[in-house]
Residue frames as qw, qx, qy, qz and C-alpha x, y, z in Angstrom:
[[0.321, -0.275, -0.904, -0.058, 39.62, 43.19, -29.33],
 [0.428, -0.567, -0.158, -0.686, 36.33, 44.33, -27.83],
 [0.146, -0.287, 0.741, -0.589, 36.03, 44.02, -24.05],
 [0.755, 0.025, 0.197, -0.625, 32.66, 42.35, -24.71],
 [0.914, 0.273, -0.270, -0.131, 34.34, 39.33, -26.31],
 [0.482, -0.607, 0.632, 0.007, 36.64, 36.79, -24.67],
 [0.820, 0.446, -0.324, -0.157, 38.58, 34.51, -26.99],
 [0.542, -0.538, 0.645, -0.017, 40.56, 31.43, -25.98],
 [0.631, 0.415, -0.612, -0.236, 42.42, 28.93, -28.12],
 [0.711, -0.322, 0.585, -0.221, 42.11, 25.36, -26.83],
 [0.567, -0.045, 0.741, 0.357, 44.24, 23.22, -29.13],
 [0.140, 0.149, 0.629, 0.750, 42.42, 23.41, -32.51],
 [0.110, -0.731, -0.665, -0.102, 39.23, 24.92, -31.04],
 [0.090, 0.271, -0.100, 0.953, 38.54, 28.64, -30.77],
 [0.229, -0.599, -0.732, 0.228, 36.27, 29.42, -27.83],
 [0.024, 0.360, 0.122, 0.925, 34.38, 32.71, -28.13],
 [0.219, -0.544, -0.715, 0.380, 32.48, 34.07, -25.13],
 [0.034, -0.632, -0.263, -0.729, 30.07, 37.00, -25.50],
 [0.435, -0.429, -0.568, 0.551, 30.20, 38.99, -22.27],
 [0.032, -0.346, -0.106, -0.932, 27.96, 42.08, -22.32],
 [0.090, -0.397, -0.778, 0.478, 26.04, 42.35, -19.05],
 [0.536, -0.188, 0.683, -0.459, 23.22, 42.11, -18.34],
 [0.815, 0.304, 0.362, -0.335, 21.79, 40.21, -21.31],
 [0.506, -0.181, 0.673, 0.509, 24.66, 39.65, -23.76],
 [0.514, 0.783, 0.312, -0.162, 22.91, 41.81, -26.36],
 [0.623, 0.008, 0.380, 0.684, 24.87, 42.71, -29.49],
 [0.205, 0.865, 0.060, -0.454, 25.28, 46.21, -30.87],
 [0.711, 0.698, -0.083, 0.016, 26.87, 47.00, -34.22],
 [0.065, 0.795, -0.586, 0.140, 30.36, 47.52, -32.80],
 [0.598, -0.321, 0.715, -0.167, 30.30, 44.17, -31.00],
 [0.862, 0.384, 0.316, -0.103, 29.01, 42.46, -34.12],
 [0.515, 0.799, -0.306, 0.053, 31.83, 43.93, -36.20],
 [0.207, -0.651, 0.709, -0.175, 34.34, 42.76, -33.59],
 [0.781, -0.024, 0.602, -0.160, 32.84, 39.26, -33.71],
 [0.771, 0.632, 0.025, -0.070, 33.17, 39.37, -37.49],
 [0.217, 0.787, -0.567, 0.107, 36.89, 40.04, -37.09],
 [0.515, -0.391, 0.732, -0.212, 37.21, 37.13, -34.66],
 [0.828, 0.227, 0.497, -0.131, 35.45, 34.70, -36.97],
 [0.601, 0.768, -0.215, -0.049, 37.36, 35.94, -40.01],
 [0.035, -0.677, 0.724, -0.128, 40.60, 35.09, -38.20],
 [0.688, -0.102, 0.682, -0.225, 39.12, 31.72, -37.27],
 [0.814, 0.532, 0.165, -0.165, 38.21, 31.05, -40.90],
 [0.516, 0.789, -0.326, 0.066, 41.67, 31.97, -42.15],
 [0.249, -0.645, 0.701, -0.177, 43.80, 30.19, -39.53],
 [0.727, 0.183, -0.622, -0.226, 44.60, 26.62, -40.69],
 [0.194, 0.179, -0.848, 0.460, 45.48, 25.61, -37.13],
 [0.404, 0.083, 0.514, -0.752, 41.88, 26.16, -35.99],
 [0.097, -0.107, -0.921, -0.361, 39.27, 23.55, -36.89],
 [0.284, -0.624, -0.719, -0.118, 36.19, 24.31, -34.75],
 [0.046, -0.348, 0.227, -0.909, 34.69, 27.37, -33.05],
 [0.318, -0.506, -0.777, 0.199, 32.63, 27.21, -29.86],
 [0.066, -0.412, -0.042, -0.908, 30.38, 30.20, -29.23],
 [0.410, -0.546, -0.712, 0.164, 28.63, 30.86, -25.91],
 [0.146, -0.808, -0.052, -0.569, 27.48, 33.63, -23.59],
 [0.190, 0.267, -0.668, 0.668, 28.82, 34.63, -20.20],
 [0.436, -0.122, 0.472, -0.757, 26.81, 33.65, -17.15],
 [0.117, 0.152, 0.981, 0.016, 23.87, 31.27, -16.99],
 [0.341, 0.552, 0.494, -0.579, 20.87, 33.51, -17.66],
 [0.549, 0.753, 0.005, -0.362, 21.38, 34.77, -21.22],
 [0.756, 0.122, 0.424, 0.484, 23.09, 33.12, -24.16],
 [0.184, -0.007, 0.246, 0.952, 22.35, 36.25, -26.17],
 [0.238, 0.608, 0.549, -0.522, 19.42, 38.66, -26.09],
 [0.512, 0.616, 0.493, 0.338, 19.92, 39.58, -29.74],
 [0.290, 0.612, 0.115, 0.727, 19.99, 43.14, -31.02],
 [0.309, -0.268, -0.460, 0.788, 20.85, 45.73, -28.39],
 [0.002, 0.781, 0.562, 0.274, 17.61, 47.71, -28.15],
 [0.337, -0.805, -0.120, 0.474, 19.26, 50.33, -25.96],
 [0.350, -0.248, 0.445, 0.786, 21.67, 51.06, -28.81],
 [0.143, 0.497, 0.698, 0.495, 18.66, 51.17, -31.12],
 [0.171, -0.870, -0.449, 0.113, 16.92, 53.68, -28.87],
 [0.345, -0.703, 0.129, 0.608, 20.04, 55.83, -29.02],
 [0.381, 0.755, -0.193, -0.498, 19.89, 55.89, -32.81],
 [0.196, -0.323, 0.869, 0.321, 21.59, 52.72, -34.04],
 [0.652, 0.263, -0.198, -0.682, 19.59, 51.58, -37.06],
 [0.884, 0.021, 0.427, -0.187, 18.22, 48.12, -37.81],
 [0.831, 0.529, 0.051, 0.166, 20.22, 48.22, -41.04],
 [0.238, -0.879, 0.396, 0.115, 23.53, 49.23, -39.46],
 [0.574, 0.542, -0.613, 0.028, 26.87, 47.80, -40.57],
 [0.845, -0.452, 0.214, -0.190, 27.18, 44.58, -38.59],
 [0.318, -0.629, 0.681, 0.200, 30.49, 43.57, -40.15],
 [0.220, 0.392, -0.793, -0.411, 31.90, 40.93, -42.45],
 [0.100, -0.075, -0.992, -0.008, 29.86, 38.04, -41.09],
 [0.410, -0.522, -0.479, -0.574, 26.56, 39.80, -40.58],
 [0.529, -0.638, 0.171, -0.533, 24.86, 40.06, -37.20],
 [0.872, -0.419, 0.235, -0.093, 26.86, 38.08, -34.65],
 [0.210, -0.725, 0.607, 0.247, 29.99, 37.67, -36.72],
 [0.273, -0.236, 0.896, 0.258, 29.58, 34.30, -38.41],
 [0.612, 0.406, 0.619, -0.279, 26.12, 33.66, -39.94],
 [0.619, 0.769, 0.139, -0.081, 26.90, 35.36, -43.26],
 [0.284, -0.733, 0.506, 0.353, 30.70, 35.13, -43.31],
 [0.756, 0.547, -0.271, -0.236, 31.80, 34.18, -46.85],
 [0.598, 0.467, -0.640, 0.124, 33.84, 31.01, -47.14],
 [0.378, -0.459, 0.649, -0.474, 33.35, 29.85, -43.57],
 [0.841, 0.063, -0.471, -0.258, 33.54, 26.09, -44.08],
 [0.282, 0.159, -0.809, 0.490, 34.53, 25.31, -40.51],
 [0.442, -0.561, -0.680, -0.164, 31.92, 24.24, -37.94],
 [0.122, -0.394, 0.337, -0.846, 30.59, 26.56, -35.27],
 [0.429, -0.373, -0.815, 0.115, 29.08, 25.00, -32.14],
 [0.297, -0.589, 0.041, -0.750, 26.62, 27.07, -30.10],
 [0.377, -0.184, -0.801, 0.427, 26.77, 26.28, -26.37],
 [0.287, -0.597, -0.286, -0.693, 23.43, 27.73, -25.28],
 [0.325, -0.008, -0.705, 0.631, 23.84, 28.63, -21.64],
 [0.118, 0.407, 0.543, -0.725, 20.52, 30.43, -21.14],
 [0.463, 0.707, 0.420, -0.330, 17.92, 32.44, -23.02],
 [0.334, -0.008, 0.561, 0.758, 18.49, 32.76, -26.77],
 [0.232, 0.737, 0.474, -0.422, 16.27, 35.68, -27.73],
 [0.391, 0.868, -0.018, -0.307, 15.74, 37.30, -31.12],
 [0.485, 0.736, -0.471, -0.013, 19.10, 37.58, -32.83],
 [0.317, -0.489, 0.788, -0.198, 20.51, 35.25, -30.18],
 [0.786, 0.178, 0.556, -0.203, 18.14, 32.54, -31.37],
 [0.676, 0.716, -0.107, -0.134, 19.13, 33.36, -34.95],
 [0.059, 0.706, -0.705, 0.041, 22.77, 32.67, -34.00],
 [0.590, -0.148, 0.773, -0.180, 21.76, 29.22, -32.75],
 [0.786, 0.506, 0.298, -0.196, 19.98, 28.58, -36.06],
 [0.470, 0.814, -0.335, -0.058, 23.05, 29.70, -37.99],
 [0.318, -0.578, 0.751, -0.045, 25.42, 27.49, -36.00],
 [0.529, 0.251, -0.756, -0.294, 26.23, 24.06, -37.39],
 [0.576, -0.238, -0.768, 0.145, 25.66, 22.29, -34.06],
 [0.300, -0.603, 0.169, -0.720, 24.17, 23.24, -30.71],
 [0.475, -0.208, -0.785, 0.338, 24.36, 22.00, -27.14],
 [0.310, -0.634, -0.119, -0.699, 21.77, 23.47, -24.77],
 [0.007, -0.107, 0.750, -0.652, 21.70, 23.75, -21.00],
 [0.111, -0.420, -0.899, -0.063, 18.46, 22.26, -19.68],
 [0.019, -0.698, -0.461, 0.548, 17.19, 25.68, -18.57],
 [0.127, -0.170, 0.398, 0.892, 17.84, 27.36, -21.94],
 [0.426, 0.642, 0.577, -0.269, 14.98, 28.81, -23.97],
 [0.298, 0.033, 0.548, 0.781, 14.52, 30.10, -27.49],
 [0.215, 0.760, 0.550, -0.270, 12.26, 32.92, -28.69],
 [0.309, 0.232, 0.370, 0.845, 11.79, 35.55, -31.40],
 [0.036, -0.689, -0.565, 0.453, 9.99, 38.58, -29.93],
 [0.235, -0.049, 0.283, 0.928, 10.67, 41.04, -32.77],
 [0.108, -0.551, -0.604, -0.566, 7.00, 41.53, -33.80],
 [0.407, -0.731, -0.490, 0.245, 6.34, 42.80, -30.27],
 [0.288, -0.629, 0.030, 0.721, 8.63, 45.77, -31.01],
 [0.452, 0.774, 0.069, -0.439, 7.39, 46.35, -34.54],
 [0.165, 0.628, -0.684, -0.332, 10.01, 44.34, -36.46],
 [0.982, 0.073, -0.051, -0.167, 10.53, 40.87, -37.87],
 [0.595, -0.523, 0.556, 0.251, 13.47, 38.52, -37.32],
 [0.497, 0.641, -0.394, -0.433, 14.96, 38.62, -40.81],
 [0.257, 0.379, -0.886, -0.074, 17.15, 35.53, -40.71],
 [0.308, 0.025, 0.853, -0.421, 14.80, 33.74, -38.31],
 [0.654, 0.424, 0.203, -0.592, 11.83, 34.19, -40.63],
 [0.595, 0.529, -0.529, -0.293, 13.81, 32.51, -43.40],
 [0.234, 0.367, -0.888, 0.148, 15.58, 29.82, -41.38],
 [0.407, -0.126, 0.710, -0.561, 13.07, 28.69, -38.75],
 [0.824, 0.239, 0.120, -0.500, 10.45, 27.15, -41.10],
 [0.657, 0.458, -0.596, -0.067, 13.25, 25.00, -42.54],
 [0.175, 0.321, -0.826, 0.428, 14.06, 23.70, -39.05],
 [0.301, 0.121, 0.730, -0.602, 10.63, 23.30, -37.41],
 [0.195, 0.533, 0.807, 0.164, 7.17, 22.17, -38.53],
 [0.118, 0.437, 0.267, 0.851, 5.63, 25.18, -40.25],
 [0.431, -0.744, -0.378, -0.344, 2.83, 25.69, -37.73],
 [0.693, -0.553, -0.206, 0.414, 5.26, 25.61, -34.82],
 [0.476, 0.043, 0.117, 0.871, 7.63, 27.98, -36.59],
 [0.065, -0.597, -0.354, -0.717, 4.77, 30.35, -37.33],
 [0.565, -0.748, -0.343, -0.050, 3.65, 30.36, -33.70],
 [0.654, -0.364, -0.069, 0.659, 7.19, 31.19, -32.59],
 [0.348, 0.200, 0.266, 0.876, 7.43, 33.93, -35.21],
 [0.160, -0.455, -0.276, -0.831, 4.10, 35.72, -34.75],
 [0.641, -0.610, -0.327, -0.332, 2.65, 34.62, -31.40],
 [0.164, -0.746, 0.480, -0.431, 5.67, 34.83, -29.13],
 [0.967, -0.226, -0.095, -0.073, 5.93, 31.12, -28.36],
 [0.097, -0.752, 0.641, -0.121, 9.06, 30.37, -26.35],
 [0.892, 0.120, -0.432, -0.053, 10.64, 26.97, -26.91],
 [0.679, -0.653, 0.333, -0.045, 12.22, 25.13, -24.00],
 [0.040, -0.589, 0.787, 0.178, 15.53, 23.29, -24.23],
 [0.520, 0.061, 0.847, -0.091, 13.61, 20.01, -24.24],
 [0.620, 0.675, 0.319, -0.241, 11.53, 21.20, -27.21],
 [0.238, 0.811, -0.460, -0.272, 14.67, 22.38, -29.00],
 [0.261, -0.336, 0.901, 0.084, 16.09, 18.89, -28.58],
 [0.592, 0.348, 0.696, -0.210, 12.83, 17.28, -29.69],
 [0.555, 0.788, 0.148, -0.222, 12.65, 19.38, -32.86],
 [0.835, 0.210, 0.156, 0.483, 16.33, 18.99, -33.68],
 [0.117, 0.950, -0.079, 0.277, 17.35, 22.58, -32.97],
 [0.303, -0.734, 0.585, -0.164, 19.80, 21.22, -30.39],
 [0.632, 0.297, -0.715, -0.034, 22.01, 18.15, -30.66],
 [0.518, -0.166, -0.742, 0.390, 22.20, 17.65, -26.90],
 [0.388, -0.757, -0.028, -0.524, 20.59, 18.93, -23.71],
 [0.651, 0.000, -0.589, 0.478, 22.71, 18.80, -20.57],
 [0.453, -0.778, -0.326, 0.289, 22.89, 20.21, -17.06],
 [0.136, 0.982, -0.101, 0.090, 24.40, 23.73, -16.95],
 [0.492, -0.705, 0.493, 0.134, 27.52, 22.43, -15.22],
 [0.723, -0.009, 0.629, 0.287, 28.08, 20.01, -18.11],
 [0.521, 0.813, 0.175, -0.191, 27.49, 22.45, -20.97],
 [0.167, 0.843, -0.475, -0.189, 31.05, 23.47, -21.84],
 [0.437, -0.337, 0.831, 0.074, 32.33, 19.94, -21.32],
 [0.672, 0.400, 0.621, -0.049, 29.76, 18.54, -23.74],
 [0.462, 0.874, -0.011, -0.147, 30.44, 21.23, -26.34],
 [0.073, -0.754, 0.636, 0.149, 34.20, 20.73, -26.01],
 [0.591, -0.089, 0.800, 0.050, 33.83, 16.97, -26.37],
 [0.658, 0.645, 0.382, -0.070, 31.89, 17.54, -29.58],
 [0.249, 0.913, -0.293, -0.135, 34.58, 19.92, -30.84],
 [0.343, -0.550, 0.753, 0.113, 37.28, 17.39, -29.99],
 [0.706, 0.220, 0.673, 0.032, 35.51, 14.68, -32.00],
 [0.545, 0.827, 0.122, -0.066, 35.27, 16.99, -35.00],
 [0.034, -0.869, 0.472, 0.144, 38.96, 17.86, -34.65],
 [0.577, -0.262, 0.756, 0.160, 39.90, 14.22, -35.25],
 [0.701, 0.555, 0.448, -0.002, 38.27, 14.29, -38.68],
 [0.537, 0.138, 0.350, 0.755, 40.01, 15.27, -41.91],
 [0.018, 0.563, 0.207, -0.800, 39.63, 19.07, -42.10],
 [0.164, 0.197, -0.534, -0.806, 39.16, 19.14, -45.87],
 [0.200, -0.314, -0.903, -0.215, 36.41, 16.52, -45.58],
 [0.095, -0.594, -0.601, 0.527, 34.65, 18.53, -42.87],
 [0.064, 0.454, -0.122, -0.880, 34.89, 21.68, -45.01],
 [0.179, 0.005, -0.752, -0.634, 33.52, 19.82, -48.03],
 [0.135, -0.460, -0.873, 0.091, 30.59, 18.42, -46.05],
 [0.016, -0.627, -0.386, 0.677, 29.59, 21.88, -44.78],
 [0.100, 0.369, -0.375, -0.844, 29.98, 23.43, -48.22],
 [0.171, -0.136, -0.870, -0.442, 27.98, 20.68, -49.94],
 [0.074, -0.530, -0.775, 0.336, 25.25, 20.90, -47.29],
 [0.057, 0.604, 0.181, -0.774, 24.81, 24.61, -47.83],
 [0.153, 0.330, -0.523, -0.771, 24.90, 24.44, -51.61],
 [0.270, -0.087, -0.877, -0.388, 22.47, 21.54, -51.92],
 [0.089, 0.240, 0.795, -0.549, 19.97, 21.91, -49.07],
 [0.456, 0.454, 0.181, -0.744, 17.44, 23.68, -51.32],
 [0.448, 0.365, -0.645, -0.500, 17.84, 21.10, -54.11],
 [0.961, -0.058, -0.024, -0.270, 16.51, 17.60, -54.62],
 [0.742, -0.415, 0.487, 0.200, 18.89, 14.71, -53.94],
 [0.763, 0.399, 0.375, 0.343, 19.32, 14.17, -57.66],
 [0.260, 0.924, -0.001, 0.281, 20.11, 17.86, -58.25],
 [0.448, -0.825, 0.344, -0.005, 22.54, 17.91, -55.33],
 [0.810, -0.164, 0.483, 0.290, 24.44, 14.88, -56.57],
 [0.626, 0.643, 0.264, 0.353, 24.59, 16.34, -60.07],
 [0.004, -0.973, 0.153, -0.175, 26.05, 19.55, -58.67],
 [0.646, -0.607, 0.444, 0.131, 28.68, 17.64, -56.69],
 [0.775, 0.054, 0.527, 0.344, 29.71, 15.65, -59.77],
 [0.459, 0.863, 0.171, 0.125, 29.74, 18.70, -62.02],
 [0.685, 0.093, -0.106, 0.715, 33.05, 19.84, -60.56],
 [0.005, 0.768, 0.130, 0.627, 31.62, 23.22, -59.54],
 [0.622, -0.774, -0.005, -0.118, 32.13, 22.76, -55.80],
 [0.378, 0.709, -0.521, 0.288, 35.79, 23.59, -55.25],
 [0.430, -0.531, 0.617, -0.390, 35.95, 22.27, -51.67],
 [0.930, 0.051, 0.308, -0.197, 34.68, 18.88, -52.86],
 [0.765, 0.588, -0.217, 0.145, 37.22, 18.74, -55.69],
 [0.062, 0.735, -0.568, 0.366, 40.00, 19.77, -53.33],
 [0.687, -0.362, 0.536, -0.331, 39.06, 17.03, -50.86],
 [0.955, 0.249, 0.122, -0.101, 38.91, 14.32, -53.53],
 [0.737, 0.556, -0.207, 0.324, 42.38, 15.11, -54.84],
 [0.261, -0.848, 0.356, -0.294, 44.06, 15.80, -51.50],
 [0.317, 0.382, -0.823, 0.275, 46.89, 14.01, -49.71],
 [0.418, -0.157, 0.629, -0.637, 44.45, 13.48, -46.83],
 [0.846, 0.191, -0.027, -0.497, 42.16, 11.45, -49.11],
 [0.723, 0.349, -0.593, 0.065, 45.09, 9.06, -49.61],
 [0.042, 0.392, -0.721, 0.569, 46.20, 9.17, -45.98],
 [0.671, -0.186, 0.300, -0.652, 42.83, 8.04, -44.57],
 [0.958, 0.121, -0.155, -0.210, 42.63, 4.63, -46.33],
 [0.573, 0.455, -0.594, 0.335, 46.36, 4.11, -45.81],
 [0.181, -0.410, 0.613, -0.651, 46.10, 4.73, -42.07],
 [0.838, -0.095, 0.165, -0.511, 43.10, 2.39, -41.86],
 [0.900, 0.272, -0.340, -0.015, 45.00, -0.38, -43.65],
 [0.461, 0.405, -0.599, 0.514, 48.03, 0.14, -41.41],
 [0.612, -0.581, -0.534, 0.050, 45.83, 0.17, -38.28],
 [0.408, -0.194, -0.259, 0.853, 47.03, 3.56, -37.05],
 [0.088, 0.814, 0.367, -0.441, 45.58, 7.00, -36.51],
 [0.550, 0.646, 0.262, 0.460, 45.67, 9.19, -39.61],
 [0.367, -0.459, -0.035, 0.808, 47.90, 12.24, -39.72],
 [0.357, 0.818, 0.439, 0.101, 45.92, 14.96, -41.45],
 [0.458, -0.128, 0.138, 0.868, 47.79, 17.71, -43.29],
 [0.229, 0.758, 0.327, -0.517, 44.85, 19.68, -44.62],
 [0.253, 0.651, -0.428, -0.573, 46.13, 19.36, -48.15]]
């Protein structure tokens, strides 16, 4: 395990803290280590939710480590199984990742927030993509941000250096909640705990269906679901948990999910 990553299991939640002073920037080695962490998270049936945050209160993540770049690390380096940051491109990751944004999310750090399924932001957090200022573009951000913000706002962030505040992130739907810094982990953990009460196969199916249908019309998405091509959806429909949920409701008790 990299010294730059702290991992804690809290019941069914995996808490991952990026700790690389001074700005929590990510080099290729750290990204590969994060990929290993999130691969284990994906493959462990006891874990249902991951919470990702940065150490301290100033930086969530400053993105690509430009010092490593200056020393010869290329923009197209091997960032590991899940792509830059460990989880955004990890195949088969149908478990939710919550970003607890404790400070500035810059460049690739902002891209990690976009890639997360949910986000809670401290009220002093900010979000920016400064890559054009150093002669590059934010690859994933250029693709993802216009899907999340009005196009003109996304374009201003991408090419004019506009920095979004936590309040703006909440307004535009980039963050689910904005809280005081002292409340950040508590709010993110409460969200994780709510997710953990849900049927894990249903959560996995929702995330899988969302990703497979978000570029389709509603009619196309429904047709895909009913075609039988989405394995997670089929598995959920024919699972023991799909029988347990209605039974528990009728018997007025909490369901006991088995994940099968």
